[in-house]
C-alpha positions in Angstrom: 35.0 24.8 38.7 33.2 23.7 41.6 30.8 20.3 41.7 27.5 22.1 40.8 29.1 24.1 37.4 30.6 20.8 36.4 27.3 19.0 36.2 25.8 21.8 34.3 28.4 21.7 31.6 28.1 18.0 31.4 24.4 18.2 30.8 25.3 21.2 28.0 27.7 19.3 26.2 25.3 16.3 25.8 23.6 17.8 23.4 20.8 19.5 25.8 20.8 22.8 25.1 19.2 23.7 21.4 17.2 21.7 18.9 18.7 21.8 15.3 17.0 21.9 11.9 19.2 21.9 8.6 17.6 23.6 5.8 18.5 24.3 2.1 17.2 27.1 -0.3 18.1 27.2 -4.1 16.7 30.1 -6.1 16.4 28.3 -9.6 15.7 30.5 -12.7 14.8 29.6 -15.8 17.8 29.8 -18.6 15.8 32.1 -20.6 15.8 34.9 -18.1 19.2 36.0 -18.8 20.9 39.4 -20.0 18.5 41.8 -20.6 15.9 39.2 -20.0 16.4 38.7 -16.8 13.6 39.3 -14.1 13.2 42.2 -12.0 11.6 42.3 -8.5 10.1 45.8 -8.5 8.8 45.7 -4.8 12.6 45.7 -3.2 11.6 42.2 -1.4 11.6 38.4 -1.4 9.5 37.1 1.6 10.6 33.4 2.7 7.9 32.4 5.0 9.1 28.8 6.9 6.8 26.5 8.7 7.7 23.5 11.0 4.8 21.4 10.9 3.8 19.0 13.8 6.1 16.0 12.4 9.6 18.4 11.7 9.3 18.9 8.1 9.6 22.5 7.2 8.2 24.0 4.2 9.0 27.4 2.2 6.3 29.6 0.9 8.4 32.3 -1.0 6.7 35.5 -2.2 7.5 38.8 -3.9 5.3 41.5 -5.6 6.3 42.7 -8.9 5.0 44.1 -12.0 6.7 41.2 -14.0 4.7 38.3 -13.7 7.5 36.0 -14.3 9.3 37.3 -11.5 6.4 36.3 -9.1 6.0 32.8 -10.9 9.8 32.4 -10.8 9.7 33.3 -6.6 6.3 31.0 -6.2 8.2 28.3 -7.7 10.3 27.8 -4.8 8.2 26.6 -2.6 7.9 23.1 -1.5 9.7 20.9 1.0 13.4 22.4 2.0 14.2 20.8 5.1 13.6 18.8 8.8 13.8 19.1 12.4 14.9 16.5 14.2 14.0 18.0 17.6 10.3 18.2 18.9 10.8 21.5 20.6 10.3 23.3 17.0 7.3 21.5 15.9 4.8 23.7 15.1 6.8 27.0 14.9 7.3 29.3 12.0 10.1 32.3 11.1 10.3 34.6 8.1 13.6 35.8 5.9 13.0 38.7 4.0 15.8 39.9 1.2 16.0 43.4 0.2 18.5 44.8 -2.1 20.2 48.2 -1.1 22.6 50.4 -3.3 25.0 52.9 -1.9 24.0 56.7 -2.6 26.4 59.2 -4.2 27.5 60.5 -0.9 29.2 56.9 -0.5 28.0 57.0 3.2 24.7 55.6 3.0 22.2 53.3 1.4 18.8 53.4 -0.4 16.7 50.1 -1.2 16.7 49.2 -4.9 14.9 46.5 -6.8 16.3 42.6 -6.7 17.1 40.6 -9.8 17.0 37.2 -10.9 19.4 35.7 -14.0 19.2 32.4 -15.3 22.8 32.1 -15.9 24.3 29.1 -14.0 21.3 27.9 -12.8 19.6 30.9 -11.5 20.4 33.2 -8.9 19.5 36.2 -7.0 21.5 40.0 -7.2 20.6 43.6 -7.5 19.3 44.9 -10.2 21.6 47.6 -11.6 24.6 48.6 -14.0 25.9 44.8 -14.3 22.8 42.6 -14.9 21.9 40.3 -11.4 25.0 40.5 -9.7 26.2 42.4 -6.2 29.0 44.2 -7.2 29.9 47.7 -7.9 33.2 48.6 -7.0 34.8 48.6 -10.7 31.3 50.2 -12.5 31.4 53.2 -14.0 29.2 54.8 -11.2 31.0 52.8 -7.8 27.8 52.9 -6.2 28.2 49.5 -4.1 25.4 47.3 -4.0 24.0 44.7 -1.0 21.4 42.1 -0.1 20.2 42.0 3.4 18.5 38.8 4.7 16.5 40.1 8.2 15.0 37.2 10.1 11.6 37.7 12.0 10.6 34.4 14.7 11.6 33.1 17.7 14.7 31.1 16.2 18.3 31.5 15.8 19.6 30.7 12.2 23.6 29.9 11.7 24.8 30.0 8.3 26.8 27.1 6.9 27.4 27.7 3.3 25.9 29.5 0.2 25.8 28.8 -3.7 26.9 31.3 -6.2 27.5 32.4 -9.7 29.1 34.8 -11.6 29.6 36.0 -15.3 33.8 35.3 -15.6 36.2 36.4 -13.5 37.5 35.4 -9.6 34.3 36.7 -7.8 34.5 38.5 -4.2 32.1 39.2 -1.6 31.4 40.6 2.1 29.4 38.8 4.5 28.6 40.3 8.0 25.8 39.6 10.8 26.3 43.0 12.6 28.8 41.2 14.9 31.0 39.6 12.8 32.4 40.1 9.3 34.6 38.5 6.6 35.6 39.4 3.0 35.7 36.5 0.5 38.2 37.4 -2.2 39.3 35.4 -5.8 36.6 32.6 -5.2 36.6 30.3 -7.9 34.9 31.3 -10.8 31.7 29.3 -12.4 33.0 30.0 -15.8 32.8 28.1 -18.0 31.4 24.9 -16.5 28.3 27.2 -15.9 27.8 25.2 -12.8 27.0 27.0 -9.3 29.9 26.3 -6.8 29.1 26.5 -2.6 31.1 28.4 -0.5 31.7 27.1 3.0 31.2 29.1 5.6 31.1 27.6 8.8 34.0 28.2 10.7 33.2 31.9 10.4 30.4 31.5 12.8 27.8 33.9 11.2 24.4 33.9 13.3 21.5 35.7 13.9 18.0 36.0 15.5 14.8 37.8 15.6 15.2 41.3 14.2 19.2 41.2 12.9 20.1 40.9 9.4 22.6 38.5 7.2 24.1 40.7 4.9 26.1 40.1 1.5 28.0 43.1 0.2 30.2 44.4 -2.6 33.7 45.0 -1.2 35.3 48.2 -1.6 38.0 46.6 -3.2 36.4 43.8 -4.8 36.7 42.8 -8.8 33.8 40.8 -9.8 30.4 40.1 -8.3 28.7 37.3 -7.6 24.5 35.9 -7.8 23.4 34.1 -4.9 22.2 30.9 -5.9 21.4 29.5 -2.8 21.4 29.7 1.4 22.2 26.6 3.9 22.0 27.0 7.5 20.6 25.6 10.6 17.8 26.5 12.6 18.1 26.1 16.9 15.9 27.4 19.8 17.0 27.1 23.8 15.7 24.3 25.7 13.4 25.6 28.2 14.8 23.2 30.5 18.7 24.6 29.7 17.3 27.9 30.4 16.5 26.6 33.7 20.0 24.8 34.7 21.3 28.6 33.5 19.0 30.2 36.4 19.7 27.8 38.7 23.9 27.6 38.3 24.1 31.2 36.5 27.2 32.4 38.2 30.1 32.5 35.8 27.6 31.6 32.8 27.1 33.8 30.4 24.0 33.2 27.7 25.1 35.1 24.4 23.0 35.1 21.2 21.5 31.8 22.3 24.5 29.7 22.6 26.5 29.0 26.1 29.9 30.1 26.4 31.7 28.9 29.6 
């Protein structure tokens, strides 16, 4: 490695490459909305609009369109402060996540959009409105049409997922996660029964990351046994620093800029 390259590596290692933010979402649902009383989002989509103010505070404005007024009110209740940004490069920015439900159609090769569901079991969570309440499942049901929830990002930002919170209706649940590049199947996770308290699954080591126009998918595994409801998401947000982009241009030989991360 030549001297110029070593100098650039030192600068990148010093933390100048990206601006970070920590964001946590909780999908709380009142305990009165369980079982047959679960809530249905008839528009298929829940939208999460994030805004960063001039001092680094991150605020969520969540919305859904539904014929069920209680579903709209529940989603609106998630609004508020969800994190902070420590680097001024993210001040004044905004981005959007859209969550949409899908179910595999009978030919087994494609998926069609379907309604999302919210249930107050174990504190609340989001699933697919289907045969088995508000879970993401399908492999063991009478009609084995696998379900999934797809989170699509819009905005000049990269999200790196650290963990998710989940609940289940009994048994050791399973889920498959994918960002379009990396896929991981988590089988026989710890059940939330009988404590009825949502649990957190650490996925930071998998490296799930999405940028503008990309999606992060929670899907029922083909060989899964029990589904989950998503009770929360935890991720970091980053944008490239202009100064670092200039360094890559100046010392570009041998440097790859992949998914807005530097890999030497």
